[in-house]
N, C-alpha and C positions, 0 to 999 in steps of 0.2 A: 530552569533544564534551557539549559542546548544543545539547538538546531548545530548535527554532524554534514557535514555536504564532502556530496566524493569528488577527485578532482574530475571528472566529466561534467560536473554540475556546477564546481568555483567557473569554469571551461566560460559555463552558456550563460555564464554570469556573466563573466568582464569583459565582457561586447557593450552590458549598460552601466561598467564605471564612466565613461569616458564624454557621454549624451551627454545632453542638458538637458534641465529638471523638462521640461514645456515635455522629452521624448519622451525623459521616463516617466512622463504623468501616462500620454501618450497612452507607451505600454502595460499600466494596472490597469487603463476603461478593459484592455484587448484581456489583456489573463482576467479583468473577472471578468470578462464574457466567454471568451475558453473556457472557465465550471460553472458558469450559466447555463452555455447552449451548446459547445461543444469549440472542435476549430475549426479557422473559418476560412481556406488557403488566395485563399482571392483577397480580405485582410492585411493575411505576411507579400503579399506582392505589392501590394502599394503600395506598404509603410519602405518594400527594396529597392520599389524605386526612388522613395523620397528624397533616405538613408543613401542611397548606392550601394550597399551590400546584398551579395546575396541573399536571397528568400532565407534560406536556407539555415540563416546569422539571423535575424527575426524572429521565426519561429522559433531556437534553442532558447532564445533572446526571452520568450513568452512565456512555453511551460518550466522557464527557470522559476520566472520570475511566479507564475500557475504555486509552480512545485512550494517556494516557500513561503506562497499562500496558504494553503492548504497542509504542509506541516505540521506551520502555525497551529493556526487554524483547530485542530484534528488534537490536540496533543493541548490546547491555552495556555500556551507558553508566559507570561510575564513581559508589558513594556519591558521592564528593566533586561528579564532573558531576552526579549526582540532580538531590541536594539544592542545585548554584545554581542549576537548571533550574525551580523548583517553589516557590522561594526568587526566582523572575522575576512569579508566579501571586498577588505579596502571600500568603500561608497565613498562618494562624499557625506561630509554635514547637514547639508538640503535635503542629500539625495536619504540621507536616512529618516530624519524626518518624516519626508516625505512616503515612506515607506513605512514606518510603525505610523503614520495618519491612518492610513491606505491599511493596514489589515487590522489596527482597532476601531475604523469604523466601522471594520465587514466582514469580519470573524465568523459573528453571529448566527447570519447570515450561509458561510463559506460552509459554515458545521451543518445547519441544517440542511444544505442541498449535499454537503458528505455520508449525510444519516438519513436520505429519501434513498441515493442512491444505493446503500448497501442492501443484496441480499438478508433476507431473513431464512433462516434453512436453520433445522434444527438441530443445534450443537448438542454435545457431550453435557453429558450429566452426574454417571456409574455407571463403574462398573463390575461383575460380582463373575465368577470363575471357581472352578469345576473342573480333576481332571479324572478320568473314571478310566478303568485298566481292565477287560476282561479278561480273564486270566483259562479258562477254559469252559467247551460246551463238551454238551451232547457228545456231540459229531468230533471235534476238536482237544484232543483232551489236552495238549500242552497249544494253550494260542498264546500271543500276549499283543491284547490292539487298547492302545488308551483315545479318549476321544476327551480332548476338553472339549467343557461346552460352559458357554460365556452368557450373561444377561444385557444385553447394555444398553442403559436408560438413555435417552434423548429428552430432552427441549426445547417445542415449538410457542415463545412466549408463557405460558403460565399450562398450554398442551403436556402432559409428560408420557411416554409410550417405552414399549416399552419390546426387545425385543428378542432373541434367543436364538443362539448362534452356536453349533459343534461343526468341529472342523478337527481334524490329527492335527498332528508336533509336529509337521514336514509341512505340509502345508499351513500354518501357522506364520514357521520359521520364514519358507516366501514369500508369507504376505505381511508380515514385519518390511523383512529387505527390501520387498518394490516400498510399502509405507515411508521408509529411512531416506529411499537413490532417491523418491520423492519429494522430502523437506531442506534434501539439500540441493534438490535442479532450484526449491523457489530461494532460497540463496542468492543461484547467482544472480551476476551481475544484468543478463541478458534477462530474466521472471522480475527485478527488482525495477525495471525498466518499462516494462511491460504492467509492471501493477499503479506506477508511478504512471504512469497515463487514463489508469480505469482514472485513479483515481482522483 
């Protein structure tokens, strides 16, 4: 499985294509520290002064490498797929070897860090539903009141929880519309950039 890079990410990594291998090694160390401990703006400033480039360029390069490492480790891609993925970015052969060594050495550690950062929340297991319609009552002879009853089962580790929910079709349609809008929002470039930095 090859990693897919958007144009912005390729642009962030393009800065690293023309640097010396020793500088790339430093960027790799900074990226690992970023994954382990978070961002350190002072390091970006120091590296920017040494390279005579804006601090934002250094930060983008570090975040680009961090994304490359985290996505590769998360998917546990093979050595060949990793090489093919970075080959498409235009790295020189010595840089490819350095990045591959970094990935192979630290992928399990990065994966462990990512799993520790993941939120452990209950997740969907099963949903049963039923539609009840009340056609009439003693007070109202002609009345149609539809109610959707749902039994939602969620799983938290080995614990199973059941939740019984009731709603009318109008609210259910509104709920599905809001959830669909939220799913579309998650696919936006802005949200993907936020998720990339959170992960």
